[in-house]
C-alpha positions as CSV (number, residue, x, y, z in Angstrom):
1,M,0.4,-0.2,0.0
2,P,1.3,3.3,-0.7
3,K,2.1,6.3,1.4
4,M,-0.3,8.8,2.6
5,K,-0.2,12.2,1.2
6,T,0.0,15.0,4.1
7,K,-1.9,17.9,2.8
8,R,0.7,20.5,2.9
9,A,-2.1,23.6,3.4
10,A,-3.3,21.7,6.3
11,S,0.4,21.0,7.8
12,K,1.4,24.8,8.1
13,R,-1.5,26.2,9.5
14,L,-2.1,23.2,12.2
15,R,0.3,21.4,14.9
16,V,-0.9,18.9,16.5
17,T,-0.4,19.0,20.6
18,G,0.8,15.9,23.0
19,S,-2.5,14.9,23.8
20,G,-3.8,14.6,20.3
21,K,-5.7,17.8,19.9
22,I,-5.0,20.1,17.4
23,R,-4.2,23.6,17.3
24,R,-4.7,26.3,14.9
25,G,-4.3,29.9,14.9
26,S,-7.0,32.7,15.5
27,A,-8.7,34.2,12.4
28,R,-9.3,38.3,11.6
29,L,-5.5,39.5,12.5
30,S,-4.3,39.6,8.9
31,H,-5.6,43.5,8.2
32,L,-7.8,46.4,9.4
33,M,-6.4,46.0,12.9
34,R,-7.3,50.2,13.6
35,G,-10.5,49.4,14.7
36,K,-9.6,46.4,17.1
37,S,-9.3,47.1,20.5
38,A,-5.3,46.3,22.3
39,S,-6.7,43.9,24.4
40,R,-8.5,42.2,21.4
41,R,-5.6,42.0,19.1
42,R,-3.3,40.5,21.9
43,K,-5.9,37.8,22.8
44,L,-5.5,36.8,18.8
45,R,-2.2,36.7,18.7
46,K,-3.0,33.3,21.0
47,H,-3.6,30.4,19.2
48,D,-6.8,28.3,19.8
49,L,-7.7,24.3,19.7
50,V,-10.0,23.4,16.9
51,A,-13.6,22.4,17.7
52,P,-14.0,18.9,18.4
53,A,-16.8,18.9,16.0
54,D,-14.1,19.1,13.3
55,E,-11.7,17.7,14.5
56,K,-11.6,13.9,12.9
57,R,-11.7,16.2,9.4
58,F,-8.6,17.8,9.8
59,K,-6.9,14.8,11.2
60,R,-7.5,13.1,8.2
61,L,-5.7,15.7,6.5
62,L,-2.7,15.2,9.0
63,P,-2.4,11.1,8.4
64,Y,1.1,11.0,10.2
65,D,1.3,14.2,12.6
66,C,-2.3,12.5,14.5
């Protein structure tokens, strides 16, 4: 059986934690920063976890990381 291919776009955007959950960056941080408060921008810099409902779909994109 041939090796499965990892979706490269997903591997660049997502990371798997030690417990097997998937980490993602926050959206709404690329432009129009002046309209957002400093505290909101600071919170957006932190990474977040993928919702449990979507985890199975994302793990399929990263066959060897999970």
